[in-house]
C-alpha positions, -999 to 999 in steps of 0.1 A, spaced: 132 -170 -17 98 -170 -1 101 -165 37 71 -183 58 81 -177 96 45 -179 106 30 -162 136 60 -151 162 63 -136 193 98 -126 208 117 -99 225 148 -81 209 171 -69 239 189 -34 234 222 -52 232 212 -68 199 203 -35 183 231 -18 161 233 17 172 208 31 198 169 36 191 157 71 198 142 72 232 113 93 220 103 62 199 97 43 230 61 29 234 55 35 196 53 8 171 59 -1 134 30 -18 120 33 -39 88 9 -60 66 16 -82 36 15 -119 24 29 -139 48 19 -173 36 22 -177 -1 36 -215 -4 5 -233 4 6 -270 1 23 -276 -33 14 -247 -50 27 -208 -46 -2 -184 -46 4 -150 -63 16 -125 -38 -17 -105 -41 -35 -138 -31 -11 -147 0 -26 -146 35 -23 -112 54 3 -113 82 2 -82 102 34 -74 122 41 -50 150 76 -42 164 71 -20 196 100 1 208 104 -6 244 116 18 272 147 -2 280 160 4 246 151 -28 229 120 -40 210 89 -65 210 79 -83 179 45 -100 173 31 -113 140 -4 -128 134 -22 -138 106 -56 -123 98 -81 -152 101 -104 -147 72 -124 -174 60 -98 -183 32 -71 -185 59 -90 -208 81 -102 -233 55 -66 -234 38 -49 -237 75 -70 -267 82 -68 -282 47 -33 -276 42 -37 -266 5 -54 -242 -15 -91 -239 -13 -103 -205 -25 -92 -194 -60 -77 -157 -62 -72 -129 -83 -39 -144 -98 -41 -182 -82 -60 -214 -90 -63 -238 -66 -53 -269 -89 -42 -280 -124 -78 -295 -129 -100 -270 -144 -132 -285 -127 -115 -283 -94 -109 -247 -101 -145 -240 -114 -157 -253 -81 -135 -236 -60 -151 -210 -36 -144 -174 -42 -135 -144 -39 -101 -148 -17 -103 -122 8 -68 -123 23 -68 -88 40 -30 -87 30 -23 -51 21 -28 -22 46 -29 -18 82 -45 14 99 -53 20 137 -86 33 141 -114 36 170 -93 15 195 -85 -15 166 -65 -23 137 -80 -21 105 -65 -46 79 -71 -36 43 -77 -54 9 -98 -42 -19 -115 -72 -30 -139 -72 -1 -146 -59 35 -117 -49 56 -110 -69 90 -104 -57 126 -80 -68 147 -74 -65 184 -50 -37 188 -28 -53 214 -28 -90 206 -34 -87 167 -61 -116 169 -87 -113 144 -123 -99 158 -140 -103 123 -150 -81 92 -150 -45 99 -183 -30 89 -180 5 110 -211 -3 130 -231 -17 97 -222 12 77 -202 -8 50 -221 -31 26 -208 -65 15 -187 -50 -13 -152 -41 -20 -135 -15 -1 -102 3 -9 -73 -12 7 -59 23 13 -75 46 37 -67 81 45 -67 104 77 -78 139 79 -59 149 108 -76 184 114 -109 166 113 -98 137 130 -115 115 107 -108 81 89 -115 83 49 -124 51 31 -139 41 -3 -164 13 -13 -159 3 -49 -186 -11 -70 -171 -28 -102 -199 -18 -127 -200 1 -158 -198 29 -152 -177 23 -119 -193 36 -89 -175 46 -56 -189 59 -21 -166 78 -1 -172 75 37 -159 94 68 -159 79 102 -152 99 136 -128 87 163 -156 62 175 -158 46 140 -194 60 135 -200 70 98 -203 108 96 -203 116 59 -209 100 24 -205 109 -11 -212 87 -42 -195 93 -77 -197 72 -110 -169 73 -134 -174 57 -169 -159 24 -179 -141 -2 -159 -117 12 -136 -85 -1 -119 -85 16 -82 -61 8 -54 -56 43 -38 -70 77 -35 -61 110 -16 -83 137 -2 -80 173 5 -103 196 26 -120 203 -8 -118 171 -30 -114 133 -32 -90 124 -57 -91 92 -79 -68 82 -109 -83 74 -144 -70 38 -148 -92 26 -174 -93 -13 -181 -103 -36 -206 -109 -75 -205 -96 -100 -229 -128 -119 -236 -110 -153 -246 -87 -150 -216 -118 -142 -192 -135 -172 -208 -105 -195 -199 -104 -183 -165 -142 -190 -159 -135 -224 -174 -109 -228 -150 -78 -228 -173 -65 -195 -163 -66 -166 -138 -87 -135 -137 -55 -115 -134 -45 -128 -169 -76 -116 -184 -71 -80 -173 -54 -52 -197 -49 -15 -192 -67 3 -220 -36 23 -235 -59 42 -262 -69 64 -236 -49 93 -222 -40 103 -183 -67 114 -164 -77 122 -127 -112 126 -112 -119 152 -87 -150 146 -66 -162 174 -46 -161 167 -8 -184 183 17 -203 199 -8 -224 192 -39 -212 193 -74 -201 169 -105 -171 149 -108 -145 167 -126 -126 149 -152 -88 165 -155 -67 158 -183 -31 150 -181 -3 156 -208 6 119 -207 -8 87 -202 -6 77 -164 -15 45 -148 -16 53 -110 -10 26 -85 -3 48 -54 -7 84 -44 18 105 -22 -4 133 -11 -26 161 -21 -33 196 -8 -55 225 -15 -28 251 -26 -56 281 -22 -92 282 -28 -91 275 -64 -60 253 -69 -51 219 -58 -21 197 -63 -16 159 -63 16 139 -61 16 104 -75 36 77 -88 26 68 -124 35 44 -152 31 57 -187 19 22 -196 14 -10 -176 6 -47 -183 -3 -71 -156 20 -99 -149 51 -111 -131 44 -87 -100 70 -93 -73 85 -118 -95 54 -143 -98 59 -168 -126 34 -193 -116 24 -221 -89 54 -242 -93 83 -220 -101 101 -194 -78 98 -159 -77 120 -140 -104 131 -107 -92 143 -96 -126 106 -100 -141 98 -63 -133 127 -52 -156 109 -64 -186 81 -37 -182 80 -11 -209 81 18 -184 86 24 -149 69 46 -123 81 81 -116 70 107 -92 50 134 -106 29 165 -93 -3 175 -111 -16 210 -105 -51 217 -111 -70 249 -111 -110 251 -106 -112 271 -140 -95 245 -160 -98 207 -170 -63 205 -177 -34 197 -151 -1 212 -150 25 183 -148 58 183 -131 83 154 -128 97 156 -92 125 133 -94 145 113 -122 145 81 -101 116 54 -105 99 50 -72 69 36 -54 54 35 -19 55 72 -15 47 84 22 47 118 39 43 129 77 14 111 86 -4 141 101 0 161 69 -21 138 47 -43 163 25 -19 194 36 14 206 25 43 182 35 80 193 31 91 158 18 80 126 1 98 96 11 97 64 -12 112 32 -22 135 32 -52 162 16 -74 197 29 -67 207 25 -106 181 48 -115 172 27 -144 140 10 -132 119 15 -103 119 -20 -86 127 -44 -69 135 -18 -46 170 -16 -31 172 21 -18 149 48 -2 146 81 -13 138 118 1 122 140 -22 118 177 -13 84 191 -22 93 225 -16 128 234 -27 128 220 -63 163 226 -68 176 201 -42 182 166 -57 167 137 -48 185 120 -18 190 84 -16 203 56 5 212 22 -9 212 -9 7 240 -35 4 242 -57 -27 215 -84 -28 193 -65 -4 158 -54 -7 138 -25 9 102 -21 17 81 12 23 95 41 42 74 52 69 79 88 87 78 86 125 72 123 138 90 134 171 64 138 197 54 173 201 79 186 172 66 219 153 93 210 126 77 188 100 108 170 94 116 164 128 114 128 134 128 95 118 122 74 86 116 36 92 122 10 67 126 -27 65 156 -43 48 155 -79 34 183 -102 29 175 -137 15 210 -147 17 215 -138 53 178 -149 62 175 -116 80 153 -86 80 163 -54 94 141 -26 106 163 5 100 160 39 116 170 68 96 175 106 102 154 122 75 175 154 76 208 129 67 191 100 49 222 91 28 244 88 59 228 56 66 207 42 96 213 55 132 195 24 147 188 -11 133 168 -37 148 175 -72 135 148 -99 129 145 -133 113 138 -133 76 100 -119 71 78 -121 42 80 -88 23 55 -64 35 31 -42 13 21 -14 37 27 -2 70 19 25 97 37 43 125 16 46 158 31 67 182 31 58 220 -5 56 232 -13 77 264 
């Protein structure tokens, strides 16, 4: 079922919340971004091409919550809202059955629907097909393209951004889809001013969605791509989509690329013991002055198609499509020494999982646990019906799982630290649970030290579109 509630503003009284919200969360908010409008006119857009709907759920001091949702007003959104039908072609979406109309349709389709990141007094909405967008932090209204005071060129900017808490910097990366692929890492201070830049080139055509950074390294995955020339020609002639023309290059082994941060030096190519197609990283850290470790979710093989159950513009989403993939994502740790181009490789859980997150202040540093979305049957990784806690220190501790009820699906789990806590697991895990049959979404609050016990509080919402990524923003002072 495709939810399309549109823009909303409403209050949830404390009496409507199951359990009790921890008072320490009051004033903070759960932010989320995802494709909030996909059924556009008489056609269903691919979820990657749905218009970004940013959602803010603020916990109030009376034990209730306040909800607000606003679309990111990109040119594609403005045009299609006015027209009532698809106008801009996307990665996996054509505007019509007419090839001529598809050829003439403007592009690219920047829908700004993937990530949401508070920085420099505004919210940054990310999508890797173009520049991010800036939103007003309180109203969520769109300010316009985010250029960080002119630092960003008119080019792709990876949807994921990273925060170096110790340096108080936001890190992002421009991608130039050339061969070799060219990346420009940029760091911004608390005012949004660029204070560091590092360029790197990687051979071939690369798919990149995420990266991680330690004090010594930027880390990218080696996801080599190839293009089916016949399908690319069909897409150019309006008969197919660009997504259908993309293929992963399974002839190559798994690789990571380490780019020196804050110092000169060549890009390092690190070989992995198996093929690995990486969509999301969990974290990375410098173990010592000559060793780093990287936690990531990886497929052994991956083919584009059927993402989130997409079957085409005139058929409903089929949640069983991901089961047809030849492999599913698992969580691994790669350990890399400065004197070796080969990584030690450790699988961290038997469960398939994605959307891995750590304590937000521990990005680029050692974190005690990784939280991720998973499948409770342990057979596949998605669609997700459970959340997992993986201990990164005590490797003898089994993966802890909480499973939603039958027919429910879960989103990305996010860690909300207790203000002022020194214990890195003193806080709460927040995750949205979607129930299409009951037409509800519930934001569940968990005790991370007793995840399997279930939520200690649950905030009821009308059914919301599935969110891609989110962020916990503590109470602003």
